[in-house]
Residue, then its C-alpha position, 0 to 999 in steps of 0.5 A: m520504538v520501531i517504525g516500519l515502512l512498506i512501499v508498494e508499486i501497483h499497475f492497474p491495466h484496466a484503468r482508463s483515467l485518473k478517476d479510475k485509478r483514484r477509485e482503486v487507490s481510495g478503496i485500498k487505502s480505506r480497507l487498509r486503514n480499517r483493517f490494520n490501523a496504518a497510515i497510507a499515502e500515495l507517494d509517486f506516479h500521481d499523474m499516471w492513470q495506470r500506476t501508483a506507489l503507496g507508502i504504508v507506515t506502522l510503528n510498535h515497540e516490538r520489531l516482530i509486530v511491525e514486520q508481521i503487520l507490514d507482511a499482512v498488509r502486503r499479502d492483503i494488497e496482493a490478494n485484493v488489488q484489481g491490478e498487478v503488484l510490481n514491487a513491494e519493499t519493506r524498511l524498518m527504522 
């Protein structure tokens, strides 16, 4: 069994409050859960209104499938986020 973790740090320059950031994060989480059936959680920067770190986890019995899913998730975030992706790191276990 292969477990894959994608950690993505995002900056929301237009956010003016935690409410703005939470609205963006909620939309990202809903879209990714529906499209990729992956688990998503906010990992860091909870009290910062222009930044977040999201952790996305998926698993499969094949390493290639896990890599493909996490790569597709990363591309989806980069294409659809209303902000700037600062960093994206993939870990496989």
